[in-house]
N, C-alpha and C positions, 0 to 999 in steps of 0.2 A: 299262628296269629300276629296280628300287626299290634304295637302298644305305641301310643302317643300321648300326646298335651295338646289341649285346647286353651286358649287363652283370650280373655275380654282386653286384656291389657289395661289392667286396674291403675288409676293415679295413684294410689294410696300405697304406702310401703309400712305395715305393720301397725298404722293409729289410723283410723278410718277420718280422724276429725284434723288429720295433718297431712294434707296434699304435698306429694313432692314434686319437685320441678319435672314438667313434662318431658324436658329432654332429658331428664335422667331416667323416667320411666321408660320411654322409648329405648334408649341405648340399653338399659338392662332386660328387657324384653328381648331385643336382638342377642345379647349375651346368652340367653337361656336357649334361644332356638339353635343357635352353633353349639351349644354345649349340648343339646339334645341330639344333634347329628353325631357330635363326636363320641356320645358313649353308646351309639345302635340303636337310638329309637327309630321308629318307622316313619311317624308322621307327626307335625306339627299343625295346630289349625287355629285360626282367627276368627273371632266371632264378628258380628257386625251389629252395633248401637250406637245410638244419637243422643248419648247421655252425657253429663258432666263429668261422672266418675270413671267412664271408659274412655280410652282413646282409638277405638276401632271402627270408626266411622268409614273408613277407607282401608279395608283389609289387603286390597291387592297390593297397594302400595308397600305396605308393611310387608308382605310375603315377597315383593320383588326384591326389596332390601334384604331379606333373609335370604333368598337366592342367590345373591353375591357372595355370601359369607356360609355358604353350605355346600357339600358335595353329594349327598346321596337321600337324605331325608325328605319324604314327600312334604308338600306345601299346598294347604286346603284352606277354604271357608269353614265356620262353623257357626253359625250357617250364613248365607248370603241370604239377606230379606230380598228375595225375589218378587214379591207382591208389590214392592215400592222402587222397583226398578226398569230400567229397561232391558230387555232381553239379549238385544242386540250389542250393546254396550258391555253388559256383563260379559256375553263371549267374548268378544273382542278383547276385554281385559285379561280373562282366563287364559285365551290363546296367547296372549302375549307373556303372560307369567311362563305358560307352558315352554316357550321359545326360550326365555331367559334362563330358564331353570333347567333347559336341555331335556324337558318331558319329565318332569317332577311336580306338574300341578293337577290338582284336583279341586271339585267344589261342592259342597253340600248344600243345597238349597231348601229354604223353608219359609214359613211365613212370620217367624219370629216369634219371642215370648213377650215382647214389648210392642206398644202401638205409636210411639213418638214418629215412627218414620212415616204413617200416613198423614198426619196434617203439615208435617214438614215439608213431604213434596206433594201436597194440594190431593190427598186421595181421599176417598170416602172410605170410611171403617165398615159401612154397610155392605161393600164389596170385596170385604176380606177374603172368602174363599174364593169367587170368581175371578179377581184379578190374578191369584196365584196360579189356577188352573189353567186359565188363558195364556200367561206367560211361561208357564212350563212347557206347554204345549210349541209355543214359538222358540223357546230356548233348546228344546229337543230336535226341533226342526231344522234349527241354523247349525246344530252339530252334526246332524246326520247329512246334511246338505250343502255345497258350496254356492249354490243357487237358489234363492227360495221366494216361493209364491205362497201368501199367507195373507187371511184377514181376521179381523176379531172386533171386540166393542172397546178396547181399550186404549188401542194403539194404531196409527196409520197402517193401511194395507202395505204388504210386499210383493212386487210382482216380478219376478224372475230375477231378484235381486241380489248379486253376490256379497258375501260377508267374508271380509278378511281382517287379520290374517287368520291361516287356519295351523291348528295347535299341530306339536310334534305327535303326540299319541291319537289313535283312531280306534275305535272311537273315543273322546275326551271324556274322563270318569266324572260322572256328575251321581251323587247320591242324594236320597232324598231324608232330609231330617224331619222326625216326627216325635210328638210328645205322647198325648193319650188318646186321638181322636182315631175312632175306627175307620172313618172314609179315609184317612191319609194312610194307613197301612193298606187299605185296598187298592187306593190309587198307585202307590208304588208297585204292589205287586202286579196291577193291570199294565203298567208301562214297563215292567222290567227291571226296575232302577234298583241299585244295592239300597239297603235301608239301614240310617243311622238313628237308633232310638235314645231320645235323652230320658234318662230316668234320673230325676233329680230329687227325687224323694219316694216312700212306698218300699214295698217288697218286690224284689224284681221277677220273682216267679208269676207274680200277677199280671205281667205284662205278655206272658206265654200264651192267650188266647188272641191277643191283638197282632202277634207274630205269626200265629197258625193262620189269621184271616191274611195276612201278606202272602205269606206261602200259597195257600189255598187260591188265593186270585190270581198268582202268578202261574202258578200251573195251568190254571183254566184257561189264562192266555196264551198257552203255548210254550212258556219259560222252562228251561231245564232247572232242576233245583240248584245244580251249581252256581246257575246265575244269580239266583235269589239270594243273597248273601246279605248277613247282618252284623252290625256293628253296634257297639254299647259306647254312650257317653254318660259319664257320671260324675259326682264329687269325689275327688279322691287326692290320696295325700302318703307319702311313704316315708318314714324315718328308720332308724336301727331297730327300733322296737316297735310295738303297738302302744305300749304305755306313752313314749315318747311323741309318736305320732297323733294320738289323742290329745297328749296336753299341749302339743303345739297349735293344731288345727282346729280344736273347737272354741276357745276363747272369741277368736278373730271372726270365725263362722257365725258365732251365737251373735254376736255385735252387729254384724254386716246384716244377718237376717232379721235379727229383731227392730234395729232400728231403720233399716233399708225396704227391702223388698217385703217382708212382712207386715210391715205397718202400712206401705204402699197399697197393699193388696187385701188388708184386713187379716192375715193368716196370725195363728196364736205366735207368741214370741217362742225362740227355738231354745228350749230347756235342755238340762244334763240327760235327763230320762228320755227326751225325744232324739235327742242325738246319739244316745248310745243304742237306742233301736234301729236307728238307719246304721250306724256302725257295726252292729251284731251279725250273725250268721246269716240272716234273710235281708237284712236291709240293703239299699242300693250303694252306701257308700264304701270307696274303696280307701278307707283310711286304717294304716297300720303297717307292721313290718314287712319284709319284703316276702318271707314264706307266706304269711297271712293273708297277704295280698293276693299273692298267686294262687292260693287256694280258693281264695272268694271269685276270683275271676273265672276258675274252673267251673266253680258250682252256678255262677251266672251262665256261664255258657252252655253247661248241662240244663238248666231250668229254662231257658229259652231254644232249647234244641239245636244248638251251635251257633257259635259266632266266630268271625274271622278278625273284628278290631275293637279295640278298648282305648277309648281317650278319656284322659283326667282332666276334669275340670279344678285348678288348684288357686285361681283368683278368689275365690268367694270368702277365703278366710284372713286376709290381709298380712299375710306372711312376708316376711322381709326376703329380698333378694338372695342372700346366702342360704337360707332355708330352702327356697324353691330351687335353686341351683343343685344342692345336695339331695333333695328329693328327685329330681330328673336323672341326676347319676345312679340312684338307687333303683329307679325303673329300668335303665337301662343295663347296669352289671349286675343285679338283684333279681328282680321281678321277671324280666324277659328271660334270663337263662334258665329259671326255673319252669316257666312255662312251656318252654322248646323240649325239656325233658318229658 
């Protein structure tokens, strides 16, 4: 099983009301990616947002900088908001990253959990799903063909048009990032794409029917079970003990959720009882000591019928750089060896 970290490149450091210098935030992120490579993690992902609190609006630029400082770790998006992008440029950017990193690039594509990209790039939110479906079709056609003939509604047609550069990897790895929409799981299966499931709340086993939809759709489309792989993205943080992990993660996470996204979306505040339920045996959060987190990943894998990748989202708790570095180290030297056994 592959273990990794996803980052939204949060600007704050331990105090959501005191933004650190953006140069410092970016420098610290690159240190964390380099550290993840050194301690043996398999993958590092950069999200894409167009908001003040995150510095990840150009993930390929960040990943290219990381490629020059790492040797083995895979570098991916988490996720590329394909609905708001030109598939030709997306492919060219990631193909170039694949060349720069000597074959270590991937992408996870999705529609995004925020909507600010749509007005920013002059798109109609009413076309939310149609934009994504059409652009995913074109992206996959570009991946599989050097010369592309294609036409659609939202972009000028291509007629036997070559797209360069071509990446090192063939086929280039493209995952489909999904939340809780059944149609998205079915789409990934019909296309034979690996699936990255973002479970940011609730109980993991409740997603099993959706994962089954994905596998059933893929098998009906003629894809082998080995091709229909599933990854899990969840809130996570590892410390020496479970008590320490919760004590460090909860305060910043509760503040960020209650004053940030929860208020924005009308969700109830993040209370300690709600957090404990999420961090408990059936909850989605991977917060604890190495042994408990490894056991919980195994339970998640069993609950979903087998997963091949887990990525930890640590940005949401406003943790300082030194604690994130330590958590990354424990993922590589503690959690991963336990899973490998």
